[in-house]
TORZAVEX-150093 format. One record per residue (C-alpha): residue number from 1; residue in one letter; x, y, z. Coordinates in nm, 4 decimals. Example, Ala and Ser with C-alpha at 12.3 -4.5 7.8 and 13.67 -1.06 7.14 Angstrom:
<1; "A"; <1.2300; -0.4500; 0.7800>>;
<2; "S"; <1.3670; -0.1060; 0.7140>>;
//
This chain:
<1; "M"; <3.8501; -0.1875; -3.6845>>;
<2; "L"; <3.7981; -0.2890; -3.3224>>;
<3; "R"; <3.9146; -0.6356; -3.2210>>;
<4; "F"; <3.9612; -0.7994; -2.8843>>;
<5; "A"; <4.0864; -1.1184; -2.7212>>;
<6; "S"; <4.1322; -1.2616; -2.3732>>;
<7; "L"; <4.4657; -1.3750; -2.2338>>;
<8; "A"; <4.3001; -1.5316; -1.9295>>;
<9; "S"; <3.9758; -1.5122; -1.7334>>;
<10; "G"; <3.9059; -1.6503; -1.3872>>;
<11; "S"; <4.0104; -1.6382; -1.0236>>;
<12; "K"; <4.3755; -1.7176; -1.1112>>;
<13; "G"; <4.4123; -1.4087; -1.3293>>;
<14; "N"; <4.2257; -1.1870; -1.5739>>;
<15; "C"; <4.3568; -0.9960; -1.8740>>;
<16; "L"; <4.1809; -0.8722; -2.1882>>;
<17; "V"; <4.3427; -0.7039; -2.4875>>;
<18; "A"; <4.1659; -0.4668; -2.7271>>;
<19; "D"; <4.2989; -0.3150; -3.0485>>;
<20; "A"; <4.1384; -0.0191; -3.2293>>;
<21; "D"; <4.3199; 0.0428; -3.5589>>;
<22; "G"; <4.6597; -0.0142; -3.4011>>;
<23; "T"; <4.5931; 0.1410; -3.0602>>;
<24; "C"; <4.6239; -0.1525; -2.8236>>;
<25; "V"; <4.5406; -0.1695; -2.4517>>;
<26; "L"; <4.5186; -0.4285; -2.1798>>;
<27; "I"; <4.2189; -0.4298; -1.9493>>;
<28; "D"; <4.3556; -0.5619; -1.6206>>;
<29; "C"; <4.6710; -0.7668; -1.5800>>;
<30; "G"; <4.6271; -1.0347; -1.3171>>;
<31; "L"; <4.9045; -1.2583; -1.4510>>;
<32; "N"; <5.2781; -1.2547; -1.3878>>;
<33; "L"; <5.5102; -1.0734; -1.6251>>;
<34; "R"; <5.6366; -1.3722; -1.8232>>;
<35; "D"; <5.2904; -1.5212; -1.8558>>;
<36; "V"; <5.1558; -1.1960; -2.0030>>;
<37; "E"; <5.4437; -1.1804; -2.2498>>;
<38; "R"; <5.3918; -1.5431; -2.3512>>;
<39; "R"; <5.0171; -1.5063; -2.3969>>;
<40; "L"; <5.0550; -1.1846; -2.5949>>;
<41; "A"; <5.2912; -1.3662; -2.8303>>;
<42; "R"; <5.0265; -1.6337; -2.8750>>;
<43; "L"; <4.8001; -1.3583; -3.0080>>;
<44; "G"; <5.0703; -1.2196; -3.2356>>;
<45; "L"; <5.1530; -0.9202; -3.0131>>;
<46; "A"; <5.4691; -0.7931; -2.8488>>;
<47; "P"; <5.4782; -0.5887; -2.5256>>;
<48; "S"; <5.5841; -0.2888; -2.7359>>;
<49; "D"; <5.2433; -0.3031; -2.9068>>;
<50; "I"; <5.0639; -0.2154; -2.5811>>;
<51; "D"; <4.9785; 0.1535; -2.5400>>;
<52; "G"; <4.8261; 0.1382; -2.1925>>;
<53; "I"; <4.6857; -0.0778; -1.9134>>;
<54; "L"; <4.3335; -0.0043; -1.7902>>;
<55; "V"; <4.2775; -0.1308; -1.4354>>;
<56; "T"; <3.9274; -0.2056; -1.3103>>;
<57; "H"; <4.0192; -0.2490; -0.9425>>;
<58; "E"; <4.2964; -0.3567; -0.7084>>;
<59; "H"; <4.2133; -0.7232; -0.6428>>;
<60; "G"; <4.5043; -0.9511; -0.7228>>;
<61; "D"; <4.3367; -1.1562; -0.9939>>;
<62; "H"; <4.2977; -0.8315; -1.1899>>;
<63; "A"; <4.5950; -0.6233; -1.0802>>;
<64; "H"; <4.8744; -0.8598; -0.9703>>;
<65; "G"; <5.0965; -0.7993; -1.2729>>;
<66; "V"; <4.9970; -0.4445; -1.3685>>;
<67; "F"; <5.2990; -0.2536; -1.2409>>;
<68; "D"; <5.5520; -0.5283; -1.3123>>;
<69; "F"; <5.4466; -0.5313; -1.6779>>;
<70; "A"; <5.4189; -0.1532; -1.6975>>;
<71; "A"; <5.7632; -0.1001; -1.5432>>;
<72; "A"; <5.9287; -0.3624; -1.7619>>;
<73; "H"; <5.7923; -0.2122; -2.0845>>;
<74; "A"; <5.7417; 0.1604; -2.0050>>;
<75; "I"; <5.3619; 0.1473; -2.0339>>;
<76; "T"; <5.1162; 0.3960; -1.8824>>;
<77; "V"; <4.8677; 0.2673; -1.6251>>;
<78; "Y"; <4.5121; 0.4095; -1.6201>>;
<79; "L"; <4.3283; 0.3644; -1.2904>>;
<80; "S"; <4.1072; 0.5375; -1.0368>>;
<81; "H"; <4.2479; 0.7135; -0.7308>>;
<82; "G"; <4.0845; 0.4510; -0.5101>>;
<83; "T"; <4.2373; 0.1649; -0.7068>>;
<84; "M"; <4.5805; 0.3242; -0.6828>>;
<85; "A"; <4.5386; 0.3694; -0.3072>>;
<86; "G"; <4.4351; 0.0061; -0.2703>>;
<87; "M"; <4.7307; -0.1156; -0.4733>>;
<88; "K"; <4.9706; 0.1121; -0.2890>>;
<89; "A"; <4.8485; -0.0180; 0.0466>>;
<90; "E"; <4.9303; -0.3686; -0.0713>>;
<91; "G"; <5.2742; -0.2722; -0.2021>>;
<92; "K"; <5.1808; -0.3217; -0.5672>>;
<93; "V"; <5.2715; 0.0250; -0.6964>>;
<94; "I"; <5.6181; 0.0672; -0.8510>>;
<95; "E"; <5.7625; 0.4186; -0.8412>>;
<96; "G"; <5.8438; 0.5691; -1.1782>>;
<97; "V"; <5.5574; 0.4115; -1.3692>>;
<98; "R"; <5.3429; 0.6764; -1.5365>>;
<99; "M"; <4.9848; 0.6788; -1.4061>>;
<100; "V"; <4.6767; 0.8550; -1.5415>>;
<101; "F"; <4.3790; 0.8788; -1.3072>>;
<102; "V"; <4.0291; 0.8083; -1.4344>>;
<103; "N"; <3.6813; 0.8198; -1.2884>>;
<104; "G"; <3.3485; 0.6710; -1.3788>>;
<105; "R"; <3.2003; 0.9910; -1.5213>>;
<106; "E"; <3.4504; 1.1065; -1.7842>>;
<107; "S"; <3.5497; 0.9455; -2.1132>>;
<108; "F"; <3.9006; 0.9870; -2.2481>>;
<109; "F"; <4.1142; 0.8832; -2.5439>>;
<110; "I"; <4.4299; 0.6821; -2.5889>>;
<111; "D"; <4.5285; 0.7823; -2.9395>>;
<112; "G"; <4.2295; 0.6804; -3.1539>>;
<113; "M"; <4.0577; 0.4637; -2.8924>>;
<114; "Q"; <3.7773; 0.6159; -2.6859>>;
<115; "I"; <3.7445; 0.4780; -2.3334>>;
<116; "A"; <3.4349; 0.5293; -2.1216>>;
<117; "P"; <3.4746; 0.4135; -1.7587>>;
<118; "F"; <3.1649; 0.3500; -1.5492>>;
<119; "T"; <3.1223; 0.2759; -1.1803>>;
<120; "V"; <3.0058; -0.0619; -1.0472>>;
<121; "P"; <2.9127; -0.2089; -0.7064>>;
<122; "H"; <3.2002; -0.4298; -0.5919>>;
<123; "D"; <3.3990; -0.4678; -0.2699>>;
<124; "A"; <3.6961; -0.2624; -0.3868>>;
<125; "R"; <3.7940; 0.0991; -0.3156>>;
<126; "E"; <3.6818; 0.2679; -0.6406>>;
<127; "P"; <3.6062; 0.0019; -0.9022>>;
<128; "V"; <3.5243; 0.0849; -1.2624>>;
<129; "Q"; <3.4553; -0.1121; -1.5781>>;
<130; "F"; <3.5004; 0.0058; -1.9348>>;
<131; "V"; <3.3386; 0.0524; -2.2743>>;
<132; "L"; <3.5902; 0.0917; -2.5583>>;
<133; "S"; <3.5240; 0.2302; -2.9060>>;
<134; "D"; <3.7053; 0.3004; -3.2303>>;
<135; "G"; <3.4427; 0.5633; -3.3141>>;
<136; "D"; <3.2176; 0.3126; -3.4851>>;
<137; "R"; <3.2099; -0.0137; -3.2890>>;
<138; "K"; <3.1769; -0.0541; -2.9127>>;
<139; "L"; <3.3117; -0.3237; -2.6810>>;
<140; "G"; <3.1917; -0.3500; -2.3204>>;
<141; "M"; <3.3641; -0.5250; -2.0320>>;
<142; "L"; <3.1818; -0.6194; -1.7120>>;
<143; "T"; <3.3207; -0.8476; -1.4446>>;
<144; "D"; <3.3363; -0.8224; -1.0648>>;
<145; "I"; <3.0011; -0.6631; -0.9950>>;
<146; "G"; <2.7688; -0.7631; -0.7151>>;
<147; "A"; <2.4355; -0.6666; -0.8687>>;
<148; "P"; <2.3078; -0.5188; -1.1962>>;
<149; "T"; <2.2110; -0.1521; -1.1762>>;
<150; "A"; <2.0294; 0.0885; -1.4080>>;
<151; "H"; <2.3540; 0.2821; -1.4459>>;
<152; "V"; <2.5380; -0.0288; -1.5639>>;
<153; "A"; <2.2561; -0.1195; -1.8030>>;
<154; "Q"; <2.2707; 0.2278; -1.9546>>;
<155; "A"; <2.6481; 0.2049; -1.9993>>;
<156; "L"; <2.6250; -0.1330; -2.1734>>;
<157; "S"; <2.3311; -0.0729; -2.4075>>;
<158; "G"; <2.3890; -0.0601; -2.7816>>;
<159; "L"; <2.7195; -0.2486; -2.7800>>;
<160; "H"; <2.8586; -0.4544; -3.0656>>;
<161; "A"; <3.0470; -0.6883; -2.8304>>;
<162; "L"; <3.0203; -0.7668; -2.4593>>;
<163; "V"; <3.2411; -0.9654; -2.2224>>;
<164; "L"; <3.0101; -1.0378; -1.9287>>;
<165; "E"; <3.0730; -1.1998; -1.5928>>;
<166; "T"; <2.9000; -1.5319; -1.5319>>;
<167; "N"; <3.0860; -1.6135; -1.2140>>;
<168; "Y"; <2.8761; -1.8781; -1.0421>>;
<169; "D"; <2.5683; -2.0946; -1.0342>>;
<170; "R"; <2.3722; -2.0200; -0.7190>>;
<171; "D"; <2.2951; -2.3838; -0.6332>>;
<172; "L"; <2.6556; -2.4934; -0.6850>>;
<173; "L"; <2.7805; -2.2088; -0.4667>>;
<174; "W"; <2.5455; -2.2634; -0.1737>>;
<175; "N"; <2.5789; -2.6412; -0.1833>>;
<176; "G"; <2.9563; -2.6316; -0.2256>>;
<177; "G"; <3.2437; -2.6416; 0.0181>>;
<178; "Y"; <3.3287; -2.2722; 0.0549>>;
<179; "P"; <3.2969; -2.1291; 0.4082>>;
<180; "R"; <2.9733; -1.9427; 0.4686>>;
<181; "W"; <3.1382; -1.5996; 0.4913>>;
<182; "L"; <3.2891; -1.6475; 0.1453>>;
<183; "K"; <2.9606; -1.7655; -0.0029>>;
<184; "E"; <2.7899; -1.4573; 0.1402>>;
<185; "R"; <3.0615; -1.2322; 0.0035>>;
<186; "I"; <3.0402; -1.3799; -0.3495>>;
<187; "A"; <2.6585; -1.3730; -0.3565>>;
<188; "G"; <2.6283; -1.0348; -0.1855>>;
<189; "P"; <2.5499; -0.6953; -0.3418>>;
<190; "F"; <2.9225; -0.6150; -0.3752>>;
<191; "G"; <3.0394; -0.9582; -0.4895>>;
<192; "H"; <2.9903; -1.1267; -0.8249>>;
<193; "L"; <2.7153; -1.2024; -1.0775>>;
<194; "D"; <2.5627; -1.5476; -1.1005>>;
<195; "N"; <2.4444; -1.6897; -1.4326>>;
<196; "E"; <2.0822; -1.5857; -1.3881>>;
<197; "D"; <2.1651; -1.2298; -1.2804>>;
<198; "S"; <2.3853; -1.1968; -1.5873>>;
<199; "G"; <2.0918; -1.3113; -1.7978>>;
<200; "R"; <1.8610; -1.0613; -1.6293>>;
<201; "L"; <2.1069; -0.7824; -1.6985>>;
<202; "L"; <2.1124; -0.8816; -2.0659>>;
<203; "G"; <1.7349; -0.8529; -2.0692>>;
<204; "A"; <1.7650; -0.4876; -1.9665>>;
<205; "L"; <2.0090; -0.3978; -2.2451>>;
<206; "D"; <1.9634; -0.2869; -2.6019>>;
<207; "C"; <2.1260; -0.5867; -2.7711>>;
<208; "S"; <2.0123; -0.5051; -3.1243>>;
<209; "R"; <2.3715; -0.4494; -3.2453>>;
<210; "L"; <2.5347; -0.7279; -3.0454>>;
<211; "K"; <2.7623; -0.9481; -3.2571>>;
<212; "H"; <2.9626; -1.1136; -2.9793>>;
<213; "L"; <2.8712; -1.2193; -2.6251>>;
<214; "L"; <3.1280; -1.3947; -2.4111>>;
<215; "G"; <3.0785; -1.5235; -2.0587>>;
<216; "A"; <3.3774; -1.4509; -1.8369>>;
<217; "H"; <3.5283; -1.4961; -1.4906>>;
<218; "L"; <3.3686; -1.8404; -1.4460>>;
<219; "S"; <3.4373; -2.0016; -1.1103>>;
<220; "E"; <3.6133; -2.3352; -1.1472>>;
<221; "K"; <3.4287; -2.4749; -0.8444>>;
<222; "N"; <3.0944; -2.2943; -0.8470>>;
<223; "N"; <2.9994; -2.2924; -1.2145>>;
<224; "R"; <2.9939; -2.5077; -1.5267>>;
<225; "P"; <3.0459; -2.3821; -1.8837>>;
<226; "G"; <2.7185; -2.5389; -1.9959>>;
<227; "L"; <2.5197; -2.3648; -1.7237>>;
<228; "A"; <2.6680; -2.0241; -1.8018>>;
<229; "R"; <2.6189; -2.0613; -2.1746>>;
<230; "A"; <2.2588; -2.1793; -2.1331>>;
<231; "A"; <2.1639; -1.8851; -1.9091>>;
<232; "L"; <2.2998; -1.6291; -2.1542>>;
<233; "A"; <2.1415; -1.8022; -2.4524>>;
<234; "R"; <1.8016; -1.8023; -2.2772>>;
<235; "A"; <1.8300; -1.4322; -2.2115>>;
<236; "L"; <1.9082; -1.3535; -2.5745>>;
<237; "G"; <1.6811; -1.6179; -2.7269>>;
<238; "C"; <1.9693; -1.7564; -2.9311>>;
<239; "E"; <2.1413; -2.0897; -2.9807>>;
<240; "E"; <2.3820; -2.1852; -2.7033>>;
<241; "S"; <2.6544; -2.2398; -2.9628>>;
<242; "W"; <2.6489; -1.8649; -3.0389>>;
<243; "I"; <2.7637; -1.7794; -2.6864>>;
<244; "G"; <3.1389; -1.7740; -2.6306>>;
<245; "L"; <3.3214; -1.8355; -2.3049>>;
<246; "A"; <3.6546; -1.7065; -2.1773>>;
<247; "T"; <3.8645; -1.9688; -1.9996>>;
<248; "Q"; <4.1388; -1.9458; -1.7401>>;
<249; "E"; <4.4092; -2.1101; -1.9472>>;
<250; "L"; <4.3238; -1.9988; -2.2997>>;
<251; "G"; <4.1027; -1.6913; -2.2621>>;
<252; "F"; <3.9652; -1.6627; -2.6149>>;
<253; "D"; <4.1141; -1.5778; -2.9537>>;
<254; "W"; <4.0718; -1.2560; -3.1507>>;
<255; "R"; <3.7222; -1.1433; -3.2358>>;
<256; "E"; <3.6283; -0.8435; -3.4447>>;
<257; "A"; <3.3527; -0.6209; -3.3091>>;
//
């Protein structure tokens, strides 16, 4: 059985948990130590249940709490060389924590869970995203990507569950109060996906097995839940009520892929 839940999703911190028949990992840990512990307990988990932390990239909303949590609970961190270098440059790496280096071309296992990293365009040193599997079901995670690519579409086709970035609405971003440089960074080829780009990416995927689709990493200022949900529902030709959303404060509860 493959199940997954979100502890938090948004610019104030991101953290997803996935469990494949008792092998349990975090994908990113952008929250502080106590907040991660508290939110895990809300899902019925203890820190001792976590077998590893997969890190997509070094930005603080994804990596702030990685080494604090890993050091406190003797957990292995899985990350790319570039991500480690970025975190080390910012003083986020704690000596003594076990690290395993990954790249976007080689799958690996943590006990019974298969993990397939894949590369994405984002303004980080060596960012990756992940597809997880228990050997039967597949869960894909995609946030912090500037533009859909054929490589990404190939990695995410045939999934049973997908957590997909719907970061911003283009009109809200460009008409909002952010400085121009930040708007250009968010909307650029190494920034984030807007609602419509996320929908276009869905249109390029094999979604025939998809049981769960959850919009994630929504901007509090540049998006609205209704806009994100509507764009994804249009792309799939489904009812808006079928689309889930991850929130900053609550994430989302357990779902079974």
